[in-house]
C-alpha positions in Angstrom: 0.0 0.0 0.0 1.3 3.5 -0.7 3.2 4.8 2.3 3.0 1.5 4.2 6.1 0.7 6.3 7.3 -2.9 6.7 5.8 -2.9 10.1 2.5 -2.0 8.7 2.8 -4.7 6.1 3.6 -7.3 8.7 0.6 -6.1 10.7 -1.6 -6.8 7.8 -0.1 -10.3 7.4 -0.6 -11.1 11.0 -4.4 -10.9 10.6 -5.3 -13.1 7.6 -8.8 -13.7 8.8 -9.7 -10.1 8.4 -11.6 -9.9 5.0 -11.5 -6.7 3.0 -10.4 -5.2 -0.3 -7.8 -2.5 -0.5 -7.9 -0.5 -3.7 -5.5 1.7 -5.5 -5.7 3.5 -8.8 -3.2 1.8 -11.2 -1.3 4.4 -13.0 -1.3 3.9 -16.7 -4.4 1.6 -16.7 -7.0 3.9 -15.3 -8.4 1.1 -13.0 -9.5 1.0 -9.4 -8.1 -2.3 -8.3 -8.0 -4.4 -5.1 -4.6 -5.2 -3.6 -5.8 -8.4 -1.9 -8.9 -10.0 -0.5 -7.0 -10.7 2.7 -4.7 -7.7 2.9 -1.7 -9.7 1.6 0.3 -9.9 -1.6 0.7 -13.4 -2.8 4.4 -14.4 -3.3 5.9 -15.6 -6.6 6.5 -19.3 -7.1 9.9 -18.5 -8.5 11.2 -16.0 -6.0 10.1 -15.5 -2.4 9.0 -12.2 -1.0 10.6 -10.8 2.1 10.8 -7.5 3.9 14.4 -6.6 4.5 16.9 -3.7 4.4 17.7 -2.2 1.0 21.1 -3.0 -0.4 23.8 -0.3 -0.8 23.1 0.0 -4.5 20.1 2.2 -5.2 17.4 1.4 -7.6 13.9 2.7 -8.4 10.9 0.9 -7.3 8.3 0.5 -10.0 5.2 1.2 -7.9 4.5 2.8 -4.5 3.1 -0.4 -3.1 6.1 -2.7 -3.8 7.2 -3.0 -0.2 9.4 -6.0 -0.6 12.9 -6.9 -1.9 13.7 -10.0 -4.0 17.1 -11.7 -4.4 18.4 -9.1 -6.9 17.2 -6.0 -8.8 15.8 -8.0 -11.7 13.8 -10.2 -9.4 12.5 -7.2 -7.5 11.3 -5.5 -10.6 9.5 -8.7 -11.7 7.9 -8.9 -8.3 6.7 -5.4 -8.6 5.3 -6.1 -12.0 3.6 -9.2 -10.6 1.8 -7.0 -8.1 0.7 -4.6 -10.8 -0.6 -7.4 -13.1 -2.3 -9.1 -10.2 -4.1 -5.9 -9.4 -5.0 -5.6 -13.1 -6.6 -9.0 -13.0 -8.4 -8.6 -9.7 -9.7 -5.2 -10.9 -12.3 -7.0 -13.1 -14.1 -8.1 -9.9 -15.3 -4.5 -9.6 -17.1 -4.7 -12.9 -20.7 -6.1 -12.7 -20.6 -9.3 -14.6 -17.9 -10.7 -16.9 -18.0 -10.3 -20.7 -19.5 -13.3 -22.4 -16.3 -13.9 -24.5 -14.0 -14.1 -21.4 -12.6 -17.6 -20.7 -13.6 -19.0 -17.3 -9.9 -19.2 -16.2 -9.3 -15.5 -16.9 -10.7 -12.1 -16.0 -11.5 -9.4 -18.5 -11.8 -5.7 -18.0 -13.9 -3.8 -20.6 -13.0 -6.7 -23.0 -9.7 -4.9 -23.8 -7.5 -6.1 -20.9 -7.4 -9.8 -20.2 -5.7 -11.3 -17.1 -5.1 -15.0 -16.7 -3.6 -16.3 -13.4 -4.6 -19.8 -12.7 -2.0 -22.1 -11.1 -3.4 -25.2 -12.9 -3.5 -23.5 -16.3 -1.2 -25.6 -18.6 -2.5 -24.4 -22.0 -3.5 -21.0 -23.3 -7.3 -21.0 -23.1 -9.5 -20.8 -26.1 -12.1 -18.1 -26.5 -9.9 -15.1 -25.7 -11.7 -11.8 -26.7 -10.9 -10.9 -30.3 -10.7 -7.2 -29.5 -8.3 -7.4 -26.5 -5.4 -5.0 -26.6 -3.5 -6.3 -23.5 -3.1 -9.9 -22.5 -1.4 -11.1 -19.3 -0.4 -14.6 -18.1 0.9 -14.4 -14.5 1.9 -17.4 -12.3 0.3 -20.1 -14.3 1.6 -23.7 -15.0 2.3 -22.9 -18.7 5.4 -24.8 -19.9 5.4 -23.6 -23.5 3.9 -21.2 -25.9 3.0 -23.1 -29.1 2.6 -21.7 -32.5 -1.0 -20.7 -33.2 -2.1 -20.9 -29.6 -2.7 -17.2 -29.4 -4.7 -17.1 -32.6 -4.7 -14.0 -34.8 -5.4 -10.5 -33.6 -5.0 -7.1 -35.2 -5.8 -5.3 -31.9 -3.4 -6.9 -29.4 -0.5 -4.5 -28.6 0.9 -5.8 -25.3 1.5 -9.5 -24.3 3.1 -10.5 -21.0 4.1 -13.9 -19.6 5.4 -13.3 -16.1 6.6 -15.8 -13.5 5.2 -18.9 -15.3 7.0 -22.2 -15.9 7.7 -21.6 -19.6 10.6 -23.6 -20.9 10.0 -23.3 -24.6 8.8 -20.8 -27.1 8.0 -22.5 -30.4 9.0 -21.0 -33.7 6.3 -18.6 -34.9 4.7 -18.6 -31.4 3.6 -15.0 -31.9 2.8 -15.0 -35.6 -0.6 -13.4 -36.4 -0.1 -10.4 -34.1 0.9 -7.7 -36.5 0.0 -4.8 -34.0 2.0 -6.2 -31.1 4.4 -3.5 -29.8 5.4 -4.9 -26.4 6.3 -8.5 -25.6 7.5 -9.7 -22.2 8.5 -13.2 -21.2 10.2 -12.9 -17.8 10.7 -14.9 -14.6 10.6 -18.3 -16.4 13.1 -21.2 -16.6 13.5 -20.4 -20.3 16.9 -21.7 -21.4 17.0 -20.3 -25.0 15.1 -18.3 -27.6 15.1 -19.5 -31.2 15.7 -16.9 -34.0 12.3 -17.8 -35.5 10.4 -16.9 -32.3 10.2 -13.2 -33.3 9.0 -13.8 -36.9 5.8 -12.1 -37.8 6.1 -9.1 -35.4 6.6 -6.1 -37.6 5.5 -3.6 -35.0 7.5 -4.9 -32.0 9.3 -2.0 -30.3 9.9 -3.3 -26.8 11.1 -6.8 -25.8 11.7 -7.9 -22.2 13.3 -11.3 -21.5 14.5 -10.7 -17.9 15.1 -13.2 -15.1 15.0 -16.3 -17.3 17.7 -18.9 -17.7 19.2 -17.7 -21.0 22.9 -18.6 -21.3 23.4 -17.1 -24.8 21.7 -15.3 -27.6 21.6 -17.2 -30.9 22.9 -15.4 -34.0 20.2 -13.8 -36.0 17.8 -13.6 -33.1 16.9 -10.0 -33.8 16.9 -10.2 -37.6 13.1 -10.1 -37.7 12.9 -7.3 -35.0 14.6 -4.4 -36.7 12.2 -1.9 -35.2 13.1 -2.6 -31.6 13.7 0.5 -29.5 13.8 -1.1 -26.0 15.6 -4.5 -25.3 15.9 -5.8 -21.8 17.7 -9.0 -20.9 18.6 -8.5 -17.2 19.0 -11.3 -14.6 19.8 -14.1 -17.0 23.0 -16.3 -17.2 24.4 -14.9 -20.5 28.1 -15.6 -20.7 29.0 -14.2 -24.1 27.4 -12.3 -27.0 28.0 -13.4 -30.6 29.6 -10.8 -32.9 27.0 -9.0 -35.0 24.1 -9.9 -32.7 22.9 -6.3 -32.5 23.5 -5.4 -36.2 19.8 -5.2 -37.1 19.0 -2.9 -34.2 19.8 0.5 -35.6 16.7 2.1 -33.9 17.5 0.7 -30.4 17.3 3.4 -27.6 17.6 1.2 -24.5 19.7 -2.0 -24.0 19.8 -3.7 -20.6 22.3 -6.5 -20.1 22.7 -6.1 -16.4 23.0 -9.0 -13.9 24.4 -11.5 -16.3 27.8 -13.2 -16.3 29.5 -11.4 -19.2 33.3 -11.5 -19.0 34.1 -9.4 -22.0 32.7 -7.1 -24.8 33.8 -8.2 -28.2 35.4 -5.4 -30.2 32.8 -3.7 -32.4 29.8 -5.4 -30.6 28.0 -2.1 -29.9 29.0 -0.3 -33.1 25.7 -0.8 -34.9 23.7 0.8 -32.0 24.2 4.4 -33.1 20.8 5.5 -31.7 21.4 4.1 -28.2 20.5 6.4 -25.3 20.8 4.0 -22.3 23.2 1.1 -21.9 23.2 -1.0 -18.7 26.1 -3.5 -18.2 25.8 -3.5 -14.4 26.6 -6.5 -12.3 28.5 -8.6 -14.8 32.0 -10.0 -14.6 33.7 -7.5 -17.0 37.4 -7.2 -16.1 38.4 -5.0 -19.0 37.0 -2.8 -21.7 38.3 -2.9 -25.3 39.8 0.3 -26.8 37.0 2.5 -28.1 34.3 0.1 -27.0 31.6 2.9 -26.9 33.0 5.1 -29.7 30.1 4.7 -32.0 27.5 5.6 -29.4 27.4 9.3 -30.1 23.9 9.8 -28.6 24.4 7.8 -25.4 23.1 9.6 -22.3 23.6 7.0 -19.6 26.2 4.3 -19.2 26.1 1.8 -16.3 29.3 -0.2 -15.7 28.9 -0.6 -12.0 29.2 -3.9 -10.1 31.9 -5.4 -12.4 35.5 -6.3 -12.0 37.2 -3.5 -13.8 40.7 -2.8 -12.5 41.8 -0.3 -15.0 40.3 1.7 -17.9 41.9 2.5 -21.3 42.7 6.2 -21.7 40.1 6.5 -24.5 37.4 4.3 -22.8 34.8 7.1 -23.1 35.9 8.8 -26.3 33.0 9.8 -28.5 30.5 10.1 -25.7 30.1 13.9 -25.9 26.4 13.7 -24.9 26.8 11.4 -21.9 25.1 12.7 -18.8 25.4 9.8 -16.3 28.3 7.4 -15.8 28.1 4.7 -13.2 31.5 3.1 -12.3 30.9 2.3 -8.7 31.7 -1.1 -7.1 34.5 -2.1 -9.4 38.2 -2.6 -8.5 39.7 0.5 -10.1 43.1 1.3 -8.5 43.9 4.3 -10.6 42.5 6.5 -13.4 44.2 8.2 -16.4 44.4 12.0 -16.0 42.3 12.6 -19.1 39.8 9.7 -18.8 36.8 12.1 -18.5 38.2 14.8 -20.8 35.6 14.2 -23.6 32.6 14.3 -21.4 31.6 18.0 -21.2 27.9 17.2 -20.6 28.4 14.8 -17.7 26.2 15.6 -14.7 26.4 12.4 -12.6 29.5 10.4 -11.9 29.9 7.7 -9.4 33.3 6.2 -8.5 32.2 4.8 -5.2 33.4 1.5 -3.9 36.6 1.2 -5.8 40.3 1.0 -4.7 41.4 4.6 -5.6 44.2 5.8 -3.3 45.2 8.9 -5.3 43.5 11.0 -7.9 45.1 13.1 -10.7 44.8 16.9 -10.1 43.3 17.4 -13.6 40.8 14.5 -13.4 37.7 16.7 -13.5 38.9 19.5 -15.7 36.8 18.4 -18.7 33.5 17.9 -16.7 32.3 21.5 -16.0 28.6 20.5 -15.8 29.0 17.9 -13.1 26.2 18.1 -10.5 26.7 15.0 -8.4 30.1 13.3 -7.7 30.7 10.3 -5.5 34.2 9.2 -4.4 33.0 7.4 -1.3 34.3 4.0 -0.2 37.7 4.2 -1.7 41.2 4.4 -0.1 41.8 8.1 -0.5 44.3 9.6 2.0 44.9 13.0 0.3 43.2 15.2 -2.2 45.3 17.2 -4.6 45.0 21.0 -4.6 42.8 22.2 -7.5 41.0 18.8 -8.0 37.6 20.5 -7.9 38.6 23.9 -9.4 36.4 23.5 -12.5 33.3 22.1 -10.8 31.5 25.4 -10.1 28.0 23.9 -10.5 28.6 20.7 -8.5 25.8 20.3 -5.9 26.7 17.0 -4.1 30.2 15.7 -3.2 30.6 12.4 -1.4 34.0 11.6 0.2 32.8 9.3 3.0 34.4 6.0 3.9 38.0 6.9 2.9 41.2 7.2 4.8 41.7 10.9 4.8 43.5 12.4 7.8 44.1 15.9 6.5 42.4 18.3 4.2 44.2 21.3 2.7 42.6 24.7 3.4 41.7 25.4 -0.2 40.9 21.9 -1.4 37.3 22.8 -2.1 38.1 26.0 -3.9 35.9 26.4 -7.0 32.8 24.6 -5.6 30.7 27.7 -5.6 27.4 25.7 -6.1 28.1 23.0 -3.6 25.1 22.2 -1.3 26.0 18.9 0.4 29.4 17.7 1.4 29.9 14.2 2.8 33.1 13.6 4.9 32.0 11.0 7.3 33.9 7.8 8.2 37.4 9.2 7.6 40.4 9.7 9.9 40.1 13.5 10.2 41.4 14.8 13.6 41.4 18.5 12.7 40.0 20.9 10.0 41.6 24.1 8.8 39.8 27.3 9.6 39.3 28.2 5.9 38.2 24.8 4.7 34.6 25.9 3.8 35.3 29.4 2.5 34.0 30.0 -1.0 31.0 27.7 -0.5 28.1 30.2 -0.2 25.3 27.7 -1.0 26.5 24.9 1.4 23.5 23.6 3.3 24.8 20.3 4.8 28.2 19.0 6.0 28.5 15.4 7.2 31.4 14.9 9.6 30.2 11.9 11.5 32.6 9.0 12.5 35.9 10.9 12.4 38.4 11.7 15.1 37.4 15.4 15.7 37.7 16.7 19.2 37.1 20.4 18.3 36.5 22.7 15.3 38.4 25.9 14.6 36.6 29.2 15.4 34.9 30.7 12.4 34.7 27.5 10.4 31.1 28.1 9.3 31.1 31.9 9.2 31.1 32.0 5.4 28.3 29.5 5.0 25.1 31.4 5.6 22.9 28.7 4.2 24.3 25.9 6.4 21.6 24.3 8.5 22.8 20.7 9.0 26.2 19.5 10.3 26.6 15.8 11.1 28.8 15.5 14.2 28.0 12.1 15.7 30.6 9.6 16.7 33.5 12.0 17.2 35.5 12.3 20.5 34.3 15.9 21.2 36.3 17.5 24.0 33.7 19.7 25.8 36.1 22.3 27.1 36.8 26.0 26.4 37.8 25.2 22.8 34.3 24.1 21.9 32.6 27.5 22.5 32.4 28.4 18.8 30.8 25.1 17.8 28.4 25.3 20.7 27.3 28.8 19.9 26.7 27.8 16.2 24.7 24.7 17.2 22.5 26.6 19.7 21.7 29.1 17.0 19.8 26.5 14.9 16.5 24.8 15.8 17.3 21.3 14.6 17.7 19.2 17.7 16.9 15.9 16.0 19.7 16.5 13.6 22.5 17.5 16.0 21.5 15.9 19.3 23.4 12.7 18.5 26.8 14.5 18.9 28.0 14.1 22.5 30.9 14.8 24.7 33.7 12.3 25.1 35.5 14.4 27.7 35.8 15.6 30.4 34.4 12.8 32.6 31.8 15.0 34.2 30.2 15.7 30.7 30.9 12.4 29.0 27.9 11.2 27.0 26.1 14.4 27.3 24.6 15.9 24.1 26.5 19.0 22.8 23.2 20.8 22.7 22.7 20.4 26.5 26.1 21.7 27.6 26.0 25.2 29.1 28.7 27.7 28.1 29.6 28.1 31.7 30.8 24.4 31.8 33.2 24.8 28.9 36.4 25.0 30.9 40.0 24.0 30.5 41.1 23.1 34.0 44.9 22.7 34.5 45.7 24.3 31.2 43.0 26.8 30.3 43.3 29.1 27.4 41.6 30.6 24.4 40.6 28.7 21.3 43.6 28.0 19.2 43.9 30.3 16.2 45.8 29.7 13.0 49.6 29.8 13.7 49.1 29.4 17.5 49.7 26.1 19.2 47.2 26.6 22.0 49.5 25.8 24.8 49.1 27.8 28.0 51.2 28.5 31.1 49.9 27.0 34.4 47.7 29.3 36.5 46.0 31.0 33.5 42.3 31.5 33.2 40.4 32.1 30.0 37.6 34.7 30.1 35.1 34.8 27.2 31.7 36.3 26.3 28.7 34.0 25.8 28.9 34.4 22.0 32.5 33.1 21.9 33.6 36.1 19.8 35.9 37.6 22.5 38.3 35.8 24.8 41.3 36.7 26.9 43.9 34.6 28.7 45.1 36.0 32.0 47.2 35.0 35.0 47.2 36.4 38.5 49.2 39.6 37.5 48.4 40.3 33.8 46.5 39.4 30.7 48.6 38.2 27.8 46.4 37.0 24.9 43.3 38.7 23.4 41.2 36.9 20.8 38.7 39.2 19.1 36.4 38.6 16.1 35.1 41.9 14.8 32.0 42.4 12.7 32.4 43.4 9.1 34.0 46.9 8.9 31.9 50.0 7.9 33.4 53.1 6.2 34.6 55.5 8.9 33.2 59.1 9.0 35.5 61.7 7.5 36.8 64.1 10.1 38.8 67.2 9.8 41.6 66.1 12.1 42.9 62.6 11.5 40.9 59.6 10.4 39.0 59.2 13.6 37.8 56.0 15.4 37.2 52.9 13.4 35.7 50.4 15.9 34.8 50.5 19.6 33.3 47.9 21.8 32.9 46.8 25.5 32.3 43.3 26.8 31.9 41.6 30.2 33.8 38.2 30.1 33.4 35.3 32.4 35.4 32.3 33.6 35.5 30.1 36.6 38.1 32.6 38.0 35.7 35.5 37.9 34.6 38.4 35.7 36.6 40.7 33.4 35.5 43.8 31.7 37.2 44.6 28.4 37.1 47.8 26.3 38.5 47.9 22.8 39.2 50.9 20.7 40.5 50.4 17.1 41.6 53.6 15.3 43.2 54.3 11.9 46.3 56.4 11.6 48.0 58.1 8.6 51.6 57.2 7.7 53.0 60.5 9.0 51.3 60.4 12.4 53.3 59.6 15.5 52.8 56.2 16.9 53.1 54.7 20.4 56.3 52.9 21.2 56.2 49.2 20.3 53.2 49.5 17.9 53.7 49.0 14.2 53.1 52.0 11.9 49.7 51.9 10.3 49.7 51.7 6.5 
């Protein structure tokens, strides 16, 4: 059901005696359909249904009420289609009476959509409506589709065999269906498809043969299907593809060969597919790519190579793909990348290199991808990022660097990312961050720093990020002492307790385990070696007997001992033009604060003035410019 959680789903399943129909409008069919007469979805015979956590790889569910996950993506998609087609068949129960021409083992809806789902059905029934446009056989005992069994029809446009027991498609099985545009035979123990099976289908534009048992494609299979635009073969056991198999498919837009056991792509295999827009080779056993494997695919917009065994890529691997917008290379074994590997991809917007073995990256790697919006380098072995790596990615919105081995980030490493909104840095070895790390990121809204080794953050780290509303801080050893004042002031200025409450103190012992949002400023002390927050170029070490006084905002602090004050830290507001005066330049800034510490209270008055070069100056003070 739309919006149902797994808990809700299990709640339905725990009360099978409760009768009732749950209805949902089936998009694309215009039907009001029951999900089940008992509040449950019947599992497939070929793959069991189970509620479990989603895998790391992301995929799109086909309907809102697919609450389950099958063994792999292809099986899940089949299960979703099974639900849709089941709803389609049961929807006919809402219609008063069945059409006279509907076989007793099927249900018909307005005589145009026929749904047959009878576990004992071994033959295609006779008497199917002659004006049907869509015909579904779901979870039957059909073992074969024989020539002539479907009769002749000039109206049938869609034919689906889903999760049956089909092991054979006879030659000419679909002859007599000149208007058929979509054919699906999926989720069956079908070992092979004869080249004569597709004869007599001049209008066929979409063919789906997913989650069967195909080990190969016979030469000439698509000779009679030259108008195909969409070919889907995921979840089979295809080991190799014969040369020239795709030669007739010059109009093909989509080719899905994912979740097979392909070990190589023969040279020139894809050259005939000049109209291809989407190519999915995910989850195979590809260990290498031939030179110029995709060079003829000048219109390709998406290329999925994730989940293979690629250890390296030829320098011209993506040459000729000037229109490519999405490139999925995650979950391979890439240890390095040629510096110009992406140079010919000026329109690339999504690039995933997650889950490889990259330890270093060339500084010019992304120079040729100025339109990149989303970049993932997560789950690699990166220790350092070269300066200027992201300099040409001014429109990048999301950058994922989580699950690496970085222990240091240069201050200007993110220079050039003017459009960045989300930065993921979790699960690294970062123990400190430079004060200017996030400068030049005016649109930044979220920074994820969870699971690092951070004990404190430098003052002013977020001052240039006015849009920042979420900072992931959990699972760091935060030292809740005087050095945490800046971070605490920033956190308490934002009303997102659910986001930030998971961050807690690791020290001192009195505050251990306490949420940062609950620590009062008055308890941020540095007993034994108190001082002010370390600034750039200052090591933060203090002499014994010092006390640090600060204001509640953390913008002014002063370190003093029993006789004098030695160190003033002052963060001034943006300067305003001083008024012109006849004598001298006059005062520039003046302020007064009352500072507190566990030693007592201190009042500080500051006057900042500007002097001309020829004015006398006090001894020991540098001459003003």
